[in-house]
N, C-alpha and C positions, 0 to 999 in steps of 0.2 A: 767570293772576291768582288770588290767594287772596282769600277773603271771610270776614267775621266779623260777629258781631252788634254793634250799637252799644250798648255798655253792657249793661244788662239788658233791652233792648227786643228785639223780634223782627225789627227792621229789619236787613237784610243789606247791608253796604257793602264795597266793595273795600278792601283793606288799604293802598292808596295813594289818597289824596284829592287831586284836582288843584286847587290853589289858583289862583284866577282874577283876582287883583289885577294880573297881567301883561297882561290884556286890557282895552282901552279906547280910545275915540276920542282921537286926538292933540289936544292943546290943550284938552281938556275936563276940567280938573281932574286930568289924568293926570301920570305921571312921564315923564321923558325916555325910559325904556326900555319904556314901554307899547306893546303891539302892537295895531294896528288890526284890523278884521274879516278882511281878506285874509290878514294874517300870523298871526292867531289860529286861523283855520280848520284849517290842517294839524295844529296841535298838538292841538286838541280832537278832531279826527277820529282821529288816532293814539292818543290816550288811550282813546277809546271802543273802537277796534279791539284795543287791548291788554287790554281787559276792565275798565277803570276805569268804575265806575258812579256814583261819588261826586264831586261838584263843589261847591266852596265859593267864593262871591262875597260881595259886600256892597253895600248901596245907595250907600255913599260912594265905592266904587272908581270913579275917573274920573267922579264925579258921575252914576252910573247907567248909563253906557255899557258898563261891564263886564257888567252884568246883561243889557243889550240884546244884546250879542254872544253871550254864553253861551247865553241862551235861544234865540235865532234858530238858531245852529249846532246845538246839541244836539237841538232838536226836529226838525231836518231829518235827523239821524242815527239817531234811535231813538224808539220809542214812549215816551210820557211815563211810563207805569207802570214802565218798565225803568230809569229815571233816578232818582238820588237827588240832588236839587238843594237846596243850603243857601245861605241869604243871611243878612244881618245888619242890625241897626238900632241907632242911637244917634248916629252921626257927623253932622256938620253938612251938611245938604243945601241950605240957603239961610240967608242972614244974617237976623237979626231974631228976634223972639219965636217960640218953638215950631218953630224950624228944625232942632232937634237934640234929643237926649235921649230919655228913656224915659217920658215922660208918656203918659197914655191918648190924648190928642190926637195926639201924634207917632206912637205905635205904630200906631194905627188908620189914620192917613193913609199912613204909610210902607209898611205891608204891601200896601195897594192899589196904591201907586206901584211897588213891586217886582214885584208880579204882572203889572202892565201891561207893564213893561219886559221881563220874562222871557217874556211871552206864554203864561202858564199860569194856571190858576185856583187852584193851591195850590203851596206849597213843602213839601219833605219835612222840612226842619229850619230853624226860624226862631230866630236867635240874637241875644241882646243883645251888642253889640260890646264894651262895657265896663260897669262898674258906674256908675250915675248917682246921685251923692250928693244931688242937688238934688230928687229925686223919691221920695216914700214907696215902699218896696218893695211894699206892698200894692197901690198903684195900678198899678205896672208889672206885677205878677204877675196881677192880675185882668184887665188888658187882654190879656195874652198868653193867658190862659185863654180869653177870648172869641174870640181869633183861632183857637185850636184848635177850639173848639166850633162856630165858623162854617165849619169845613172849609177854612180858608185856610192852615193849617199842620198837618202830621201830628204833628210833635214840636217841642219847643222846647229850645234849648241856651243856654249862657252862654259868656263869654270871660273873659280875664284879670281877676282881682280877688283880693282877700285871701280866704284859705280861710274865715275866720270870716264874711265877707259872703256867700259862696256857701252855706255851711251854714245861715245865718239865712234866706236866701231859700228853700232847700229845706224847712226846717221850717215856714215860713210857708205855703208851698203845701200841705204836708201838713195843716196845721191847718185850712185852708179847703176842702180837697178840690179844689184847682185843679190844672190840668195842671202836671206837674213837669219840671224840666230833666232831660234824659237825657244831655247831653254837656257837656264843658268843653273849650273851645278856648284853650289856654294855651301859653306858650312853654316848650319843652323841647328841649334839645340838649346835647351834651357840654360846651359852654362855659357854658351857663346851665342849672343843675340845681337852682335854689332851690325849684322846685315839689315836689321830693322831700321837702322838710321837712314840709309840712302838706297841700298841695292833693292830691297823689296819694294819700296815705292816706285823705283824705276821700272821694275818688272811688271808691276800692276799697270802703270801708265802705258807701257809698250806692249802689253799682251804677251809677256814672256812666262813660260811655265818654269817653276822652280823645283828642282830635284835635289834636295840637300844631301850632303855627305856628312857622315858621323852624327846622325840624329840622336844617338845615345851617348854622345861625347866619349867615344872609344870605350864604351861599356861602363863608364862611371855613373851612368844613370840607370843601370840595369841591375845593380846589386848594392847592398849596404856599403857605406863609405868605409874605405880601408881594406875591403876585400880585393884581392888581386887575382889575375889570371896569367897564363903563360904569355898571352899576347901583350898584356899590359907590362910585363916584366921585360919583354924583348923588343917592343915596338919603339925604336929609337926616335922616329918622328913624333909618335904619340906622346913621348915624354916631354916634348917641347910645347905641348898644348895645355891650356887650362891652368896656367900658373898665375893668373892675374890676381885672384882673390880667393885664397883657400877657404876662408871662413864662409864667404858667400856660397862657394861651390858646395861646401858641406851642408849648409842650410838648405840649398836647393835639393840636394840629394835626400835630406830628411823629409822635406815636403812631399817629394815623390813617393817615398816609402810610406808616409802616413796616409796619403790618399789611396795608394795601392792596397794597404792593409784594410782600410775602411771599406773599399769596394770588393775585396777578395780577388784581386787580379795581380798580375806581375808588375814590378816596378817598370820594366821595359815597356809594357803596354801603356802605362800612364804617360811616360816620357814621349813615346811615339804618338800617342793621341794628341799631345800638345802640338807637336810638329804638324800633324795632319790637319789640325784646325786652323793653322796659320795661313793667311792669304799672302801670295798666290801659289802656295805649295801644290804641286800636282802629285808627286810621289816621293817620299823619302827613300834614299838608297840605304838598304840594310844589308850589311855583310854578316854572314853567319859561318860558323864552323861546326855547329851541332844542330840536329833536327829540332830539338826543343827551342832553340833560338828562333828558328823559322816559324814554328808554331806560335810563339809569343808575338812575333811581328804581325802575322796574319790576324791573330786575335785582337790586336790593337785597333783594328777597324771597327770593332763592336763597342769600343770604349768612347763614350761621348762625354766630354768634360763640361761641367756647369761653369757659369761665369765666375762663381765664387771659387771653384777649384782652380781655374785658370789664374785668378788673382793671387791665390795662395802660392801657386807654383812660381809666379813671376816676381813676387814681392822681394825676395832676397837679392835679386840681380842688381849689380852695380855697373852701369854703362860707362864706357870709355871710348875715346876716339882712336886709341891705339889698335891697329889691325895688322895682321900678317897674311899675306897671300901666297905663301910658299906652296 
């Protein structure tokens, strides 16, 4: 396993982060493809044995049962200080007033709920899952600062939003001397590269570590075009993604397949290798439901793309200013 610093912090993380949305109790706000504790355990164990120390979940994943499974299994596998556990806040955890969002009330309640489910007294990285336009950013940032000062989170991070929103939040934290975001969890893959326009330059300038979600475009870059899986068939949100240019997407998939065949590696490894070489990516977040998918992700670290291969992979992409931060 390879390790790197998360942005400009001293925190060392594995260059593959295991995404934990795949783990959760069946019928508890989960997806059809979610794995229960018994099925999750071998994957979490194999990830730890492969050297992965970085795990990303969220309070909203399977309404908290992802956190329960992740915390229980990981703390049986390793000492707490050797683990880097990240979770998120913003999504709806209950209906009615104050059941979601980034108000002070929601943040202070949800960090305690997450810690209880995870079975730990702190998380290493506490992230806002999306921007909350209904709450003043000063309220959100001061509450996050208090979470850090109370020792309940070592660092704070953010997720998909407009670059101007992220920069405004960073500058507000600096103005007040509050804890600063150290990471950005945004979407970045060969089919969706709009973050190269503004967000990645902001992160480079501000020393922010990037931990992309969906680095394989929900599996579309891991197999020949047109092949489907249970997750692709039942992932309602996933069906709203990657609709901009079908012809370009198919051409990108073909380029990945050609390079993978020439190298004798998996398509997923080529697609992940592209994300890994993109600055300032610290660790792509890879969600898996099978041990072979985990093995492919770890194997991607050994794939070093040439400048010509990168150019071939990037050539079919058509940029657009249209973005979605759902």
